[in-house]
C-alpha positions as CSV (number, residue, x, y, z in Angstrom):
1,M,106.2,128.8,48.0
2,Q,105.9,127.3,51.2
3,L,103.9,130.1,53.2
4,L,101.2,132.8,51.2
5,L,99.8,135.6,53.2
6,V,97.3,137.1,50.7
7,A,95.2,140.2,51.5
8,R,92.8,142.3,50.3
9,H,93.7,146.3,49.8
10,G,93.5,149.1,52.0
11,Q,89.9,151.5,51.9
12,S,90.1,152.9,48.4
13,L,88.9,156.5,47.5
14,F,85.9,154.6,45.1
15,N,85.3,151.8,48.2
16,I,84.3,155.8,50.0
17,D,82.1,156.9,46.9
18,Q,80.7,153.2,46.8
19,V,81.8,152.7,43.0
20,V,83.0,149.7,41.5
21,N,86.4,149.9,39.5
22,G,87.9,147.3,37.3
23,D,90.1,148.8,35.1
24,P,93.8,149.6,37.2
25,A,93.8,152.9,34.5
26,R,91.0,154.4,36.3
27,D,92.3,153.4,40.0
28,R,92.3,156.2,42.6
29,G,94.6,155.1,45.3
30,L,93.7,154.6,48.9
31,S,91.7,156.7,51.5
32,P,93.1,158.1,54.6
33,L,91.9,155.0,56.6
34,G,92.8,153.1,53.8
35,I,96.8,154.3,54.0
36,D,96.5,153.4,57.8
37,E,94.8,149.8,57.6
38,A,98.2,149.2,55.2
39,E,100.5,150.5,57.9
40,K,98.5,148.2,60.2
41,L,98.7,145.3,58.3
42,A,102.9,146.4,58.1
43,L,102.5,145.6,62.0
44,Q,100.8,142.1,61.3
45,V,103.9,140.9,58.5
46,A,106.5,142.3,60.6
47,G,107.8,139.7,62.2
48,I,107.4,137.5,59.2
49,A,110.3,137.4,56.8
50,L,109.2,138.2,53.2
51,D,110.7,137.3,49.9
52,L,108.8,138.7,47.7
53,V,105.5,140.7,47.2
54,V,103.2,140.0,44.1
55,V,100.7,142.7,43.5
56,S,97.8,143.5,41.0
57,E,98.1,145.9,38.6
58,F,95.6,148.6,40.7
59,E,97.6,151.4,42.7
60,R,95.4,150.9,45.7
61,A,96.8,147.2,46.2
62,Q,100.5,148.0,45.0
63,Q,100.2,151.5,47.3
64,T,99.2,149.1,50.2
65,A,102.1,146.4,49.4
66,E,104.8,149.5,49.9
67,L,102.9,150.4,52.9
68,A,103.0,146.7,54.3
69,L,106.4,146.8,53.2
70,G,107.4,149.3,56.3
71,G,110.3,150.1,53.7
72,R,111.7,146.6,53.9
73,P,113.6,145.9,50.8
74,V,111.7,143.1,49.3
75,P,111.4,142.2,45.4
76,T,108.1,143.2,44.2
77,V,106.0,141.5,40.7
78,V,102.7,142.2,39.6
79,E,100.3,139.8,38.2
80,P,97.6,141.4,36.2
81,D,95.7,138.1,36.8
82,L,95.0,139.2,40.2
83,N,93.4,142.3,39.3
84,D,89.7,142.9,40.2
85,V,86.8,141.6,37.8
86,R,86.8,143.3,34.4
87,I,83.0,145.0,34.4
88,G,83.1,146.7,31.5
89,E,80.4,149.0,30.8
90,L,79.4,148.8,34.8
91,E,83.1,150.6,35.4
92,G,82.2,153.8,37.2
93,R,78.6,152.6,38.3
94,T,77.7,152.4,41.7
95,L,78.0,149.2,44.2
96,L,74.2,149.1,44.0
97,D,74.1,148.7,40.2
98,Y,76.7,146.4,40.4
99,R,74.9,144.3,42.7
100,A,71.6,144.6,41.1
101,W,73.1,143.2,37.8
102,K,74.9,140.7,39.9
103,A,71.8,139.6,41.3
104,E,69.6,138.9,37.8
105,H,72.7,137.4,36.1
106,P,74.3,133.9,36.7
107,R,78.0,133.3,37.5
108,S,78.7,132.7,33.7
109,E,77.3,135.8,32.0
110,P,79.7,138.4,31.5
111,F,79.2,142.1,32.6
112,P,78.6,143.9,29.6
113,G,81.8,144.9,28.1
114,G,83.6,142.8,30.8
115,E,83.8,139.0,32.0
116,S,82.1,136.8,34.2
117,L,82.5,136.4,37.5
118,D,83.7,132.4,36.2
119,D,86.0,133.4,34.0
120,A,87.4,135.8,36.6
121,A,87.8,132.9,38.9
122,R,89.6,130.7,36.5
123,R,91.9,133.5,35.7
124,Y,92.6,134.0,39.7
125,A,93.4,130.3,39.5
126,A,96.1,130.9,36.4
127,G,97.0,133.3,39.3
128,F,97.4,131.8,42.2
129,G,98.9,129.1,40.0
130,R,101.6,131.3,39.3
131,V,102.6,132.1,42.8
132,L,102.7,128.8,43.8
133,D,105.0,127.8,41.3
134,R,107.2,130.5,42.6
135,P,110.8,129.7,44.5
136,E,110.3,132.3,47.2
137,A,109.7,130.8,49.8
138,T,107.1,133.9,52.1
139,I,105.1,135.4,49.7
140,L,102.5,138.6,50.7
141,C,100.1,139.0,48.0
142,V,98.3,142.2,47.7
143,C,94.9,142.2,45.5
144,H,90.9,142.3,45.6
145,E,88.1,141.4,47.8
146,I,86.8,138.8,45.2
147,P,90.1,137.0,44.7
148,V,90.7,137.0,48.2
149,R,87.0,136.0,49.1
150,Y,87.5,133.1,46.3
151,L,90.7,131.8,47.4
152,V,89.7,131.0,51.1
153,N,86.4,129.4,50.0
154,A,87.8,127.4,47.5
155,A,90.8,126.4,49.6
156,A,88.2,125.6,52.6
157,G,86.3,123.4,50.0
158,S,83.0,125.3,49.6
159,D,80.6,125.0,46.8
160,D,79.8,128.2,46.8
161,L,82.8,130.7,45.8
162,D,81.0,133.9,47.7
163,R,80.5,131.7,51.2
164,P,81.1,131.1,53.9
165,L,83.5,134.2,53.7
166,H,82.3,137.5,51.7
167,D,82.9,140.5,53.4
168,V,86.8,140.3,53.1
169,A,88.3,142.8,55.8
170,N,90.9,145.8,54.0
171,A,94.3,144.7,54.6
172,T,93.8,141.8,56.5
173,P,96.2,138.9,55.9
174,Y,95.0,135.0,55.2
175,V,97.9,132.5,55.3
176,F,97.8,129.3,53.5
177,D,100.6,127.2,52.7
178,A,101.3,125.3,49.9
179,A,98.8,122.6,50.3
180,G,95.9,124.9,51.0
181,L,96.6,127.2,48.0
182,G,97.0,124.2,45.9
183,R,93.5,123.2,46.7
184,G,92.5,126.4,46.5
185,V,93.8,126.7,42.8
186,E,92.5,123.6,42.1
187,R,88.9,124.0,43.3
188,L,88.8,127.6,41.2
189,R,90.2,125.8,38.1
190,R,87.0,123.8,38.1
191,V,84.4,126.6,37.9
């Protein structure tokens, strides 16, 4: 891999409802605005010859990637380790409920019936590590806010995976060369 463009999916129907979703089987896909955002992502990547697209198991990520390709025939690989955080019993709860739980517990504590944020970070390291090892030169990856946030901050050398970048815009590509992706993967592995 020489160049990675990694983006969060377009706005989802769950984003509109401010409901958290960590189970790909329950995903409801993109909102009308999310479709527009994905089509704008297509314009942002139109001038780049893509060799591969990597997506999570979620419909919202796959739909974004399909629209971003604008009909170009590019092979696609599903990478489950880039799925959203497994939030267990918080599935379907409000974003406020999720944030309240998160504020009261350390990153190392699993969500009830789910995984911890630290476990998710290490899972993302594994997924992005496989992307780094791919033979294709130029890759578009569409996944979720948290893996994008963690990767950007880790590659920048931050000790806080949630900062300085926190709010990741929908369908906006972040660019990594192999060295930058490697730095991010190594930092995520050490969580």
